[in-house]
N, C-alpha and C positions, 0 to 999 in steps of 0.2 A: 460312733455308735449310734445303736439303732434303739432308739425309744420305742419305735412302732414295734417290734419284736415285745417288749415288754408288755406295752399296752393289748398288743393280744392275748400274750399269757393272761394276763390281769382279765381281759373281757371274757375269756373263754372259760376261766377257773371259778370253778364254783367254792373254793377256799375262801373261808371268810377270813383266816389269819395270814394270806400272802403279803408277804413282807413288802416293805417299801423299795421302790427302785434305788435309792441310794443305797440302801442297805444292801443290796446285791452287786451293785454296779461298782462299788468304790471298797476297797479294803476297810474292816472295821467299820464301814458308814462315816468315813470321815470326810467324805467328799474332795478327797486329794487324790490319792494314788489310785487309779482306775484298776479293776480286776478285769484284764483280757481274758482271763480263761472263764469266764462267766461267758454261756452260749449266745443270748443276746448279742453281748457286747463284742465277743470273738469274731462273730460273723458280721460285724457291722466295721470293724477295722479296714475297710477296703484298700488302703494306701499298698497294704502287705502284698494283695494279690493283682491290684494295678501295676506296680513295677514292674511284674515279672510278665504280664500282657503288652507292657509298653515297650520291652525289649523285642518283640515281634511284629507289633502290629503300631502304627501312628494311630495318634489320638483320635483325629478324624475319622477314623474307620470306626471306633465305639462308640456304642449308645448306650446313655445310662437311662435305665427305667426307673422311674421312681415307684414303688410298692405302694406309697401312700396315694398317688394319682391312679394307679392301676385298681384302687378300689373304690374310690370315691368317683373317679370317671374312666372305667374301663376303657369304653369305647375311643375316647378322646387320645387315651395311651399308647393303646394297639394302631391307633392312625398313625402315631408319630413312630412307632415300630414299622410300619408298612410303608412308609414315606422315605424313613431310612433305609430298609431293605432296597427297595424298588427306584430310588431317586439317589442314594447316598454314594 
């Protein structure tokens, strides 16, 4: 689940009444059953997509880029991407 997507929405939102993450991510705000139709959760369910990619490519050919690290230290994360492309 992508908590970072919620944080970005929250950070850029000027709405004073934005609902809590728990109220948006879980059905009835229960903290139990996750609402996978909510955008930030839906895009964060990587397993659905990864299964398809792994049918075509071995895991060693995939690189997982951290969106959080890309924001905090873009040069270092992009260096990882370059190493993977040119030396992977």
